[in-house]
Structures are given as structure tokens and as C-alpha cells.
All heavy atoms as an XYZ file, in Angstrom:
734
protein
N      -6.303     20.566     14.205
C      -7.262     21.027     13.214
C      -8.623     21.136     13.891
O      -9.057     20.220     14.581
C      -7.314     20.018     12.062
C      -8.230     20.455     10.941
S      -8.312     19.317      9.538
C      -6.753     19.570      8.787
N      -9.299     22.258     13.712
C     -10.615     22.433     14.354
C     -11.638     21.425     13.835
O     -11.561     20.946     12.704
C     -11.026     23.852     13.970
C      -9.803     24.511     13.450
C      -8.873     23.449     13.006
N     -12.604     21.149     14.672
C     -13.638     20.177     14.342
C     -14.432     20.600     13.116
O     -14.800     19.760     12.285
C     -14.570     19.964     15.542
C     -15.675     18.942     15.356
C     -15.079     17.565     15.082
C     -16.571     18.912     16.571
N     -14.684     21.897     12.960
C     -15.451     22.351     11.793
C     -14.693     22.074     10.493
O     -15.296     21.688      9.488
C     -15.778     23.846     11.897
O     -14.569     24.570     12.124
C     -16.751     24.116     13.018
N     -13.382     22.255     10.512
C     -12.581     21.969      9.314
C     -12.635     20.485      8.982
O     -12.748     20.110      7.813
C     -11.146     22.423      9.516
N     -12.564     19.644      9.992
C     -12.630     18.196      9.777
C     -13.990     17.811      9.205
O     -14.076     17.022      8.254
C     -12.343     17.444     11.085
C     -10.893     17.667     11.509
C     -12.635     15.958     10.946
C     -10.570     17.158     12.885
N     -15.046     18.378      9.733
C     -16.385     18.072      9.243
C     -16.583     18.568      7.809
O     -17.208     17.877      6.986
C     -17.439     18.674     10.166
C     -17.526     18.041     11.559
C     -18.524     18.794     12.439
C     -17.920     16.583     11.451
N     -16.046     19.747      7.486
C     -16.147     20.256      6.119
C     -15.372     19.380      5.137
O     -15.857     19.094      4.034
C     -15.643     21.697      6.052
C     -16.593     22.762      6.587
C     -15.895     24.119      6.633
C     -17.833     22.829      5.727
N     -14.179     18.946      5.519
C     -13.411     18.050      4.658
C     -14.124     16.716      4.475
O     -14.144     16.156      3.379
C     -12.014     17.834      5.235
C     -11.048     19.000      5.073
C      -9.770     18.751      5.868
C     -10.716     19.206      3.615
N     -14.709     16.203      5.543
C     -15.443     14.944      5.446
C     -16.658     15.088      4.533
O     -16.925     14.228      3.690
C     -15.877     14.476      6.833
N     -17.384     16.196      4.666
C     -18.559     16.416      3.814
C     -18.145     16.584      2.351
O     -18.802     16.057      1.442
C     -19.329     17.644      4.295
N     -17.069     17.310      2.102
C     -16.584     17.480      0.731
C     -16.142     16.169      0.115
O     -16.438     15.884     -1.052
N     -15.440     15.361      0.894
C     -15.005     14.055      0.400
C     -16.202     13.174      0.085
O     -16.247     12.513     -0.959
C     -14.104     13.373      1.449
O     -12.990     14.221      1.721
C     -13.612     12.024      0.958
N     -17.181     13.174      0.945
C     -18.385     12.378      0.713
C     -19.124     12.873     -0.533
O     -19.613     12.069     -1.328
C     -19.307     12.427      1.937
C     -20.498     11.539      1.808
C     -20.380     10.161      1.912
C     -21.759     12.068      1.551
C     -21.477      9.328      1.774
C     -22.866     11.251      1.415
C     -22.717      9.881      1.531
O     -23.801      9.065      1.388
N     -19.178     14.195     -0.722
C     -19.856     14.756     -1.890
C     -19.151     14.326     -3.176
O     -19.811     14.003     -4.170
C     -19.909     16.278     -1.784
N     -17.826     14.336     -3.174
C     -17.090     13.879     -4.353
C     -17.360     12.406     -4.632
O     -17.526     11.997     -5.775
C     -15.581     14.093     -4.173
C     -15.127     15.451     -4.613
C     -14.559     16.327     -3.707
C     -15.243     15.856     -5.936
C     -14.128     17.571     -4.101
C     -14.820     17.097     -6.344
C     -14.260     17.969     -5.423
N     -17.386     11.604     -3.585
C     -17.642     10.170     -3.767
C     -19.062      9.925     -4.272
O     -19.297      9.024     -5.066
C     -17.435      9.418     -2.448
C     -16.046      9.472     -1.863
C     -15.103      8.610     -2.622
N     -15.578      7.249     -2.683
C     -14.848      6.194     -2.513
N     -13.578      6.321     -2.259
N     -15.358      4.992     -2.607
N     -19.995     10.726     -3.829
C     -21.383     10.575     -4.225
C     -21.629     11.109     -5.635
O     -22.499     10.611     -6.353
C     -22.278     11.305     -3.223
C     -23.779     11.114     -3.338
C     -24.128      9.647     -3.155
C     -24.484     11.951     -2.298
N     -20.848     12.088     -6.067
C     -21.049     12.707     -7.379
C     -20.796     11.723     -8.516
O     -21.454     11.813     -9.561
C     -20.139     13.922     -7.525
N     -19.863     10.797     -8.354
C     -19.568      9.835     -9.411
C     -20.775      9.023     -9.826
O     -21.175      9.053    -10.998
N     -21.404      8.292     -8.908
C     -22.583      7.508     -9.297
C     -23.776      8.372     -9.731
O     -24.535      7.987    -10.614
C     -22.941      6.726     -8.029
C     -21.687      6.678     -7.238
C     -20.949      7.944     -7.557
N     -23.920      9.554     -9.136
C     -25.075     10.380     -9.479
C     -24.929     11.053    -10.844
O     -25.906     11.225    -11.566
C     -25.301     11.457     -8.408
C     -25.782     10.954     -7.054
C     -25.921     12.109     -6.074
C     -27.102     10.208     -7.188
N     -23.714     11.467    -11.186
C     -23.495     12.195    -12.434
C     -22.863     11.355    -13.536
O     -22.629     11.869    -14.627
C     -22.601     13.415    -12.171
C     -23.132     14.440    -11.184
C     -22.110     15.530    -10.943
C     -24.441     15.027    -11.678
N     -22.590     10.101    -13.267
C     -21.903      9.257    -14.236
C     -22.604      9.144    -15.569
O     -21.971      9.143    -16.621
N     -23.928      9.077    -15.562
C     -24.679      8.933    -16.806
C     -24.880     10.267    -17.523
O     -25.154     10.296    -18.720
C     -26.044      8.292    -16.530
C     -25.898      6.886    -15.994
O     -24.866      6.252    -16.290
O     -26.801      6.418    -15.280
N     -24.764     11.369    -16.828
C     -25.036     12.683    -17.417
C     -23.822     13.291    -18.110
O     -23.974     14.145    -18.967
C     -25.505     13.642    -16.338
C     -26.822     13.243    -15.732
C     -27.234     14.238    -14.694
N     -28.463     13.812    -14.041
C     -29.100     14.526    -13.165
N     -28.647     15.708    -12.821
N     -30.202     14.078    -12.626
N     -22.649     12.876    -17.708
C     -21.433     13.451    -18.272
C     -20.823     12.507    -19.285
O     -20.752     11.309    -19.075
C     -20.403     13.712    -17.166
C     -20.772     14.745    -16.119
C     -19.713     14.774    -15.026
C     -20.904     16.113    -16.744
N     -20.372     13.078    -20.390
C     -19.615     12.284    -21.356
C     -18.197     12.830    -21.401
O     -17.984     14.037    -21.500
C     -20.246     12.372    -22.758
O     -20.341     13.732    -23.147
C     -21.630     11.752    -22.768
N     -17.259     11.938    -21.291
C     -15.857     12.311    -21.258
C     -15.187     11.745    -22.503
O     -15.340     10.554    -22.803
C     -15.181     11.761    -19.976
C     -13.723     12.138    -19.931
C     -15.899     12.277    -18.743
N     -14.467     12.599    -23.204
C     -13.810     12.145    -24.426
C     -12.662     11.196    -24.102
O     -12.151     11.178    -22.975
C     -13.282     13.345    -25.212
O     -12.219     13.956    -24.510
N     -12.258     10.430    -25.086
C     -11.140      9.497    -24.890
C      -9.859     10.246    -24.571
O      -9.040      9.781    -23.798
C     -10.962      8.625    -26.134
C     -11.992      7.532    -26.251
C     -11.990      6.606    -25.044
O     -10.900      6.200    -24.575
O     -13.084      6.294    -24.549
N      -9.677     11.405    -25.190
C      -8.474     12.212    -24.922
C      -8.432     12.645    -23.457
O      -7.397     12.563    -22.809
C      -8.438     13.419    -25.842
C      -7.256     14.325    -25.568
C      -6.921     15.194    -26.756
N      -5.974     16.235    -26.452
C      -4.682     16.054    -26.210
N      -4.190     14.836    -26.220
N      -3.886     17.061    -25.946
N      -9.572     13.098    -22.936
C      -9.616     13.507    -21.536
C      -9.392     12.313    -20.612
O      -8.699     12.426    -19.604
C     -10.943     14.188    -21.223
C     -11.096     14.707    -19.794
C      -9.985     15.700    -19.456
C     -12.451     15.339    -19.601
N      -9.955     11.163    -20.946
C      -9.713      9.961    -20.143
C      -8.221      9.633    -20.104
O      -7.675      9.292    -19.063
C     -10.487      8.774    -20.705
C     -11.945      8.790    -20.416
C     -12.593      7.541    -21.007
N     -14.023      7.651    -21.044
C     -14.820      7.153    -20.107
N     -14.315      6.507    -19.088
N     -16.117      7.299    -20.211
N      -7.587      9.722    -21.272
C      -6.142      9.460    -21.351
C      -5.358     10.471    -20.514
O      -4.443     10.096    -19.769
C      -5.687      9.495    -22.808
C      -4.212      9.349    -22.969
N      -3.554      8.154    -22.735
C      -3.255     10.240    -23.316
C      -2.258      8.327    -22.925
N      -2.059      9.585    -23.286
N      -5.711     11.753    -20.621
C      -5.014     12.787    -19.851
C      -5.204     12.588    -18.350
O      -4.273     12.803    -17.565
C      -5.493     14.172    -20.269
C      -5.031     14.643    -21.642
C      -5.683     15.979    -21.994
C      -3.520     14.761    -21.691
N      -6.384     12.183    -17.938
C      -6.623     11.926    -16.514
C      -5.803     10.736    -16.019
O      -5.281     10.749    -14.900
C      -8.108     11.709    -16.254
C      -8.990     12.955    -16.368
C     -10.451     12.568    -16.262
C      -8.617     13.972    -15.317
N      -5.685      9.708    -16.842
C      -4.871      8.550    -16.458
C      -3.404      8.941    -16.352
O      -2.707      8.531    -15.408
C      -5.052      7.420    -17.468
N      -2.926      9.745    -17.289
C      -1.537     10.210    -17.241
C      -1.318     11.103    -16.026
O      -0.299     10.993    -15.331
C      -1.164     10.936    -18.554
C       0.159     11.649    -18.428
C      -1.131      9.951    -19.705
N      -2.275     11.969    -15.745
C      -2.150     12.856    -14.585
C      -2.094     12.052    -13.288
O      -1.325     12.389    -12.375
C      -3.319     13.839    -14.549
N      -2.871     10.991    -13.185
C      -2.841     10.145    -11.991
C      -1.482      9.471    -11.843
O      -0.935      9.392    -10.732
C      -3.952      9.107    -12.054
N      -0.921      9.012    -12.951
C       0.399      8.379    -12.897
C       1.479      9.383    -12.505
O       2.365      9.076    -11.700
C       0.726      7.745    -14.244
N       1.404     10.594    -13.034
C       2.382     11.633    -12.687
C       2.281     11.980    -11.201
O       3.303     12.141    -10.524
C       2.177     12.875    -13.573
C       2.959     14.064    -13.052
C       2.571     12.568    -15.003
N       1.075     12.089    -10.697
C       0.891     12.386     -9.276
C       1.466     11.273     -8.404
O       2.134     11.542     -7.400
C      -0.595     12.587     -8.975
C      -0.957     12.910     -7.534
C      -0.300     14.206     -7.087
C      -2.447     12.999     -7.372
N       1.249     10.029     -8.794
C       1.791      8.906     -8.035
C       3.316      8.918     -8.042
O       3.957      8.720     -7.005
C       1.259      7.591     -8.595
C       1.708      6.323     -7.879
C       1.263      6.344     -6.428
C       1.164      5.110     -8.581
N       3.916      9.187     -9.193
C       5.379      9.251     -9.282
C       5.910     10.399     -8.425
O       6.927     10.259     -7.740
C       5.827      9.389    -10.750
C       7.295      9.735    -10.852
C       5.538      8.098    -11.502
N       5.232     11.527     -8.426
C       5.661     12.662     -7.609
C       5.604     12.327     -6.122
O       6.511     12.691     -5.358
C       4.798     13.885     -7.913
N       4.564     11.617     -5.700
C       4.461     11.223     -4.294
C       5.560     10.232     -3.908
O       6.142     10.329     -2.822
C       3.085     10.615     -4.018
C       1.922     11.597     -4.013
C       0.597     10.851     -3.947
C       2.047     12.564     -2.855
N       5.843      9.290     -4.796
C       6.910      8.321     -4.524
C       8.256      9.029     -4.441
O       9.058      8.770     -3.538
C       6.936      7.212     -5.602
C       8.201      6.382     -5.517
C       5.718      6.325     -5.459
N       8.517      9.940     -5.357
C       9.792     10.661     -5.354
C       9.941     11.508     -4.102
O      11.013     11.533     -3.477
C       9.900     11.531     -6.606
N       8.878     12.185     -3.716
C       8.946     13.003     -2.503
C       9.196     12.141     -1.276
O      10.017     12.490     -0.428
C       7.628     13.789     -2.329
O       7.413     14.591     -3.483
C       7.678     14.678     -1.115
N       8.511     11.023     -1.191
C       8.703     10.128     -0.051
C      10.063      9.463     -0.041
O      10.625      9.188      1.018
N      10.604      9.201     -1.219
C      11.886      8.498     -1.303
C      13.068      9.419     -1.047
O      14.062      9.001     -0.462
C      12.037      7.848     -2.673
N      12.988     10.645     -1.493
C      14.161     11.512     -1.458
C      14.190     12.517     -0.317
O      15.238     13.101     -0.063
C      14.296     12.279     -2.777
C      14.727     11.409     -3.919
C      13.841     11.072     -4.918
C      16.011     10.920     -3.981
C      14.215     10.262     -5.967
C      16.415     10.107     -5.025
C      15.513      9.784     -6.022
N      13.083     12.765      0.354
C      13.080     13.810      1.385
C      12.703     13.256      2.752
O      11.936     12.303      2.876
C      12.093     14.938      1.024
O      10.783     14.400      0.930
C      12.474     15.605     -0.279
N      13.267     13.916      3.748
C      12.936     13.622      5.141
C      13.266     14.868      5.953
O      14.382     15.385      5.880
C      13.742     12.436      5.647
C      13.472     12.090      7.078
C      14.274     10.869      7.529
O      14.951     10.228      6.744
N      14.197     10.567      8.799
N      12.315     15.357      6.704
C      12.506     16.549      7.538
C      13.065     17.724      6.732
O      14.055     18.336      7.096
C      13.424     16.245      8.716
C      12.836     15.223      9.655
O      11.598     15.161      9.749
O      13.610     14.478     10.294
N      12.468     18.034      5.610
C      12.822     19.170      4.753
C      14.223     19.076      4.181
O      14.842     20.084      3.865
C      12.663     20.496      5.504
C      11.304     20.696      6.074
N      10.206     20.939      5.297
C      10.852     20.666      7.356
C       9.143     21.058      6.071
N       9.501     20.895      7.319
N      14.730     17.871      4.057
C      16.063     17.702      3.483
C      16.178     16.359      2.774
O      15.222     15.598      2.675
N      17.377     16.102      2.278
C      17.636     14.862      1.559
C      17.628     13.689      2.535
O      18.216     13.752      3.616
C      18.984     14.963      0.837
C      19.340     13.770      0.027
C      18.522     13.341     -1.002
C      20.504     13.061      0.284
C      18.847     12.231     -1.760
C      20.849     11.957     -0.474
C      20.011     11.539     -1.493
N      16.996     12.590      2.156
C      16.841     11.434      3.040
C      18.056     10.529      3.053
O      18.122      9.608      3.852
C      15.614     10.629      2.629
N      19.025     10.775      2.202
C      20.174      9.886      2.106
C      19.990      8.933      0.940
O      18.971      8.937      0.256
N      21.003      8.100      0.706
C      20.975      7.223     -0.465
C      20.346      5.863     -0.207
O      19.980      5.157     -1.134
C      22.390      7.039     -1.012
C      22.872      8.297     -1.633
C      23.795      9.163     -1.141
C      22.428      8.865     -2.866
N      23.953     10.231     -1.968
C      23.131     10.069     -3.045
C      21.511      8.473     -3.823
C      22.935     10.883     -4.153
C      21.320      9.288     -4.925
C      22.024     10.467     -5.076
N      20.205      5.461      1.043
C      19.665      4.130      1.337
C      18.194      4.011      0.933
O      17.792      3.031      0.294
C      19.833      3.812      2.825
N      17.395      4.984      1.292
C      15.967      4.915      0.982
C      15.689      4.960     -0.519
O      14.937      4.124     -1.030
C      15.208      6.027      1.696
C      13.701      5.857      1.540
C      12.891      7.007      2.068
N      13.147      7.257      3.464
C      12.690      8.336      4.093
N      11.996      9.247      3.446
N      12.936      8.516      5.366
N      16.276      5.898     -1.282
C      16.021      5.875     -2.727
C      16.497      4.584     -3.399
O      15.872      4.117     -4.356
C      16.804      7.074     -3.264
C      17.009      7.955     -2.113
C      17.025      7.089     -0.902
N      17.564      3.993     -2.882
C      18.026      2.732     -3.451
C      17.016      1.625     -3.193
O      16.734      0.801     -4.076
C      19.400      2.356     -2.872
O      20.295      3.441     -3.086
C      19.945      1.109     -3.515
N      16.432      1.606     -2.002
C      15.375      0.634     -1.712
C      14.164      0.829     -2.604
O      13.575     -0.148     -3.086
N      13.802      2.081     -2.852
C      12.676      2.364     -3.744
C      13.008      1.926     -5.167
O      12.157      1.387     -5.880
C      12.300      3.858     -3.689
C      11.281      4.215     -4.751
C      11.771      4.218     -2.310
N      14.249      2.128     -5.586
C      14.675      1.695     -6.917
C      14.583      0.168     -7.049
O      14.098     -0.346     -8.061
C      16.098      2.167     -7.201
C      16.686      1.759     -8.544
C      15.915      2.422     -9.679
C      18.156      2.141     -8.606
N      15.032     -0.548     -6.031
C      14.925     -2.009     -6.038
C      13.461     -2.433     -6.135
O      13.107     -3.327     -6.909
C      15.602     -2.609     -4.785
C      15.249     -4.069     -4.606
C      17.104     -2.428     -4.872
N      12.607     -1.763     -5.368
C      11.177     -2.082     -5.425
C      10.611     -1.814     -6.812
O       9.815     -2.607     -7.333
C      10.416     -1.276     -4.380
N      11.012     -0.711     -7.419
C      10.523     -0.383     -8.753
C      10.938     -1.401     -9.789
O      10.134     -1.807    -10.632
N      12.196     -1.831     -9.717
C      12.684     -2.828    -10.679
C      11.934     -4.145    -10.504
O      11.503     -4.771    -11.484
C      14.206     -3.028    -10.540
C      14.681     -4.233    -11.307
C      14.942     -1.771    -10.983
N      11.762     -4.562     -9.263
C      11.036     -5.816     -9.018
C       9.575     -5.717     -9.434
O       9.006     -6.675     -9.957
C      11.149     -6.222     -7.552
C      12.528     -6.721     -7.119
C      12.557     -6.953     -5.612
C      12.889     -7.982     -7.865
N       8.962     -4.558     -9.207
C       7.567     -4.378     -9.617
C       7.441     -4.413    -11.133
O       6.485     -4.984    -11.670
C       7.020     -3.068     -9.060
N       8.396     -3.819    -11.831
C       8.370     -3.859    -13.296
C       8.557     -5.278    -13.823
O       8.049     -5.616    -14.888
C       9.445     -2.949    -13.879
C       9.145     -1.450    -13.832
C      10.347     -0.656    -14.310
C       7.919     -1.125    -14.661
N       9.288     -6.090    -13.077
C       9.486     -7.485    -13.481
C       8.348     -8.380    -12.996
O       8.430     -9.598    -13.086
C      10.823     -7.982    -12.961
C      11.996     -7.197    -13.560
C      13.290     -7.748    -13.086
N      13.477     -9.079    -13.622
C      14.310     -9.397    -14.602
N      15.036     -8.449    -15.126
N      14.424    -10.634    -15.019
N       7.316     -7.740    -12.429
C       6.105     -8.417    -11.956
C       6.379     -9.435    -10.845
O       5.796    -10.527    -10.819
C       5.359     -9.063    -13.104
C       4.973     -8.065    -14.173
C       3.817     -8.562    -14.981
N       3.515     -7.656    -16.065
C       2.619     -6.688    -15.993
N       1.961     -6.498    -14.886
N       2.397     -5.913    -17.032
N       7.255     -9.066     -9.931
C       7.513     -9.909     -8.759
C       6.311     -9.813     -7.816
O       5.585     -8.817     -7.826
C       8.787     -9.438     -8.056
N       6.096    -10.820     -6.994
C       4.995    -10.760     -6.016
C       5.181     -9.577     -5.058
O       6.303     -9.244     -4.661
C       5.094    -12.087     -5.267
C       5.896    -12.979     -6.152
C       6.799    -12.099     -6.952
N       4.070     -8.957     -4.693
C       4.120     -7.748     -3.862
C       4.874     -7.950     -2.545
O       5.682     -7.097     -2.178
C       2.697     -7.230     -3.607
C       2.673     -5.964     -2.814
C       3.100     -4.769     -3.372
C       2.236     -5.956     -1.508
C       3.091     -3.602     -2.650
C       2.217     -4.795     -0.768
C       2.636     -3.607     -1.338
N       4.645     -9.047     -1.807
C       5.409     -9.214     -0.566
C       6.924     -9.245     -0.814
O       7.696     -8.699     -0.025
C       4.920    -10.545      0.003
C       3.569    -10.723     -0.586
C       3.635    -10.107     -1.948
N       7.341     -9.865     -1.900
C       8.766     -9.893     -2.236
C       9.289     -8.492     -2.527
O      10.396     -8.133     -2.116
C       9.011    -10.814     -3.441
C      10.450    -10.865     -3.948
C      11.357    -11.489     -2.899
C      10.517    -11.641     -5.246
N       8.510     -7.684     -3.218
C       8.906     -6.307     -3.527
C       9.121     -5.521     -2.244
O      10.139     -4.840     -2.067
C       7.842     -5.623     -4.418
C       8.127     -4.138     -4.572
C       7.761     -6.294     -5.770
N       8.179     -5.633     -1.318
C       8.268     -4.886     -0.061
C       9.455     -5.357      0.772
O      10.234     -4.544      1.286
C       6.949     -5.011      0.734
C       7.085     -4.403      2.111
C       5.815     -4.357     -0.032
N       9.618     -6.659      0.906
C      10.709     -7.200      1.722
C      12.063     -6.858      1.104
O      13.008     -6.478      1.810
C      10.539     -8.722      1.912
C      11.777     -9.335      2.525
C       9.319     -9.005      2.778
N      12.185     -6.957     -0.205
C      13.455     -6.641     -0.866
C      13.808     -5.170     -0.708
O      14.975     -4.823     -0.464
C      13.382     -7.018     -2.344
N      12.827     -4.292     -0.823
C      13.090     -2.864     -0.652
C      13.516     -2.553      0.776
O      14.489     -1.815      1.007
C      11.854     -2.052     -1.023
N      12.812     -3.129      1.743
C      13.159     -2.893      3.144
C      14.524     -3.484      3.473
O      15.330     -2.865      4.178
C      12.090     -3.493      4.052
N      14.808     -4.681      2.959
C      16.101     -5.316      3.228
C      17.244     -4.523      2.598
O      18.302     -4.351      3.218
C      16.094     -6.752      2.702
N      17.040     -4.041      1.391
C      18.077     -3.238      0.736
C      18.378     -1.992      1.548
O      19.543     -1.656      1.796
C      17.627     -2.847     -0.688
O      17.382     -4.028     -1.431
C      18.664     -1.999     -1.374
N      17.337     -1.303      1.958
C      17.527     -0.088      2.759
C      18.210     -0.413      4.080
O      19.134      0.287      4.502
C      16.168      0.593      3.007
O      15.554      0.865      1.748
C      16.328      1.885      3.766
N      17.782     -1.488      4.729
C      18.365     -1.854      6.030
C      19.841     -2.238      5.896
O      20.671     -1.822      6.710
C      17.575     -3.005      6.637
N      20.172     -3.014      4.884
C      21.573     -3.432      4.702
C      22.452     -2.226      4.401
O      23.558     -2.107      4.941
C      21.670     -4.501      3.585
C      23.108     -4.721      3.164
C      21.049     -5.803      4.076
N      21.964     -1.332      3.556
C      22.754     -0.132      3.254
C      22.960      0.724      4.502
O      24.048      1.265      4.724
C      22.080      0.688      2.156
C      22.217      0.117      0.746
C      21.377      0.920     -0.232
C      23.671      0.104      0.319
N      21.950      0.831      5.329
C      22.097      1.617      6.568
C      23.040      0.909      7.541
O      23.785      1.566      8.263
C      20.737      1.873      7.184
C      19.952      2.906      6.403
C      18.654      3.256      7.039
N      17.992      4.300      6.259
C      16.725      4.616      6.376
N      15.958      3.968      7.239
N      16.201      5.567      5.632
N      22.988     -0.417      7.573
C      23.926     -1.155      8.407
C      25.365     -0.947      7.968
O      26.288     -0.923      8.774
C      23.607     -2.654      8.366
C      22.733     -3.193      9.481
C      22.324     -4.624      9.203
C      23.429     -3.090     10.810
N      25.543     -0.782      6.663
C      26.890     -0.558      6.106
C      27.336      0.892      6.245
O      28.446      1.245      5.810
C      26.926     -0.964      4.624
S      26.713     -2.731      4.386
N      26.485      1.724      6.806
C      26.875      3.117      7.041
C      26.403      4.091      5.975
O      26.720      5.271      6.058
N      25.667      3.612      4.989
C      25.127      4.515      3.982
C      23.846      5.103      4.550
O      22.938      4.376      4.918
C      24.825      3.766      2.663
C      24.209      4.709      1.634
C      26.082      3.114      2.128
N      23.788      6.403      4.649
C      22.609      7.019      5.267
C      21.453      7.145      4.323
O      21.524      7.071      3.156
C      22.937      8.398      5.799
O      23.364      9.261      4.774
């Protein structure tokens, strides 16, 4: 990526970060819009998790990785400690791969 593109992205990111504190008092956002933004953030997060869990090199990642993500999701919903969630997901994926499940 050219240096000018990197500098433009950095300046744009900084401008977005700076706009919040500068414009926070001038803009009023309705409760409905706040709710829609929160839902949109959750949908984006789920889409990123699904893409990371199910795809690898423009194809299906196999069943081991999505199963590990599923284990992590269940443990997170049950409010397990974060280190336990990560270790359980990694262990599930590793054991399944050891057993020959790709």
C-alpha cells in the first residue's frame, strides 16, 4: 500500500476519533437511532465471527474451527471466564483436528 494511502487512512481515522468529542454536544441522537446503531454493531460483529469461523483461503474452513467457535459462544453465554472460553475453544478445535476432522 502506498505511503499516501496509509497517511490518508490515518488522517481519516484520527478525524473520526476527534469528531466524537468535538461534535458530541451539538448532535442529538434519538433513542431509536441509538438502538439501531447498537443492533448494527452486533450484526457486524456476528458477521465477522461467522466469516472468520467458516472460511479460509476463499473456501470452507472445515468443521473443527466452527465447532470451537460454537463452544466458545456457549461458554460466553454462560458467562464463563474469558481465559476458559479461549482455552476451551482452542482445545476443542485441536482435539477435533487430532481426530482427523478438518
